[in-house]
N, C-alpha and C positions, 0 to 999 in steps of 0.2 A: 273171487274173480272180479267182482264189481269194484272192489277197492283197488286192485292192481290197475284196472283200466282207468279209473278216476285219477289215481296217482300219476299214471303215465301221461294223461291228458294235461294235468296241472303242471308237471315238470316240463313237458314240451312247450306249453304256453309261456311258462316263465322264461325259458331259454330263448324262445323266439322274441319275446318282448325285450329282453335284455340285449339281444344282438341288434335289435333295431335302435336301441339307445346308443350303442357304440358305433353303429354304422353312420350316424349323423355327426359324430365328433371328428373334426378334421385336425385336431391338435394345434390349432392356431395358424396353420399354413394357408396361404392365399394363392389362388390361381393367378395367371397373368392378367386375365380380364379384371378380376377383383382388384389387383394391384394397380392397374392403369386407372380404374375408376377412383380409387383412393388417391392416386397421384394427381388426378385432374382436380380434385377438391382441395388439395394441399395448400394452394395459394390463398384460399379464403377461409380455411379452417384454422381455428386456434385451439391448441391443445389445452387440456385442463391439467392442473397439478394433482398428483395423487397416483394411485396404482394404475398401471396400464393394462393389466391382465386380471381376469377373475381368479380368485383363489381356488374356487371349486367350479369345475366345469359343469355345464348344464346336463351333459350326458350322465355324469355321476349322480347328480341330484335326481334325474329321472329314473335311473336304475334303482336308487334307494327307495324312491316313492313306489315303484312297481314291486319291489321286494316286500315292502311293508304291506302293500295291498294283497299280494298273493299269499303271504304268510297268514294274514288276518282271515282271508277267505278259506284257506286250508284249515285253520283252527276252528272256524265257524262250522265248516262241513263235518269235521271230526266230532264236534260237540253235538251236532244234529244227529249224526249216526249213533253216537252213544245213547242219546235220549231215545231214539227210535228202538234200539235194541232193548233198553230198559222197559219201555212201554210194551214191547212184544212179549217179554218175559212176564210182566205183570198181567197182561191180557190172557196169556196161557194159564196162569195161576187162577185167575177169576173164572175162566171157562171150566177148569178142572173142579173148582169148588161148586159151580153151578151144576155140573154133571153129578157130583157126589150127593147133592141135596135133592136132586130130582128123582 
């Protein structure tokens, strides 16, 4: 039961985080106010040669970073759970051996 709760919390956190990443990505569109600010600077701004748009958006990079973080955390927690279970079994064996010798 604890694993189900832990897994549901992790999945919910992952999807909440990823939705925040995509919520901030506006696909390169500008509002009228942003466009007017950009136009007001156009007479003194000189463009640079080269690519005008990023090849990878920041939202996708952020989503990838959070994915790596959550997968790493999940693997670490699973490893700790496995170690805990192994220690529990070994402790039970030692207690049984102690009771047999006493």
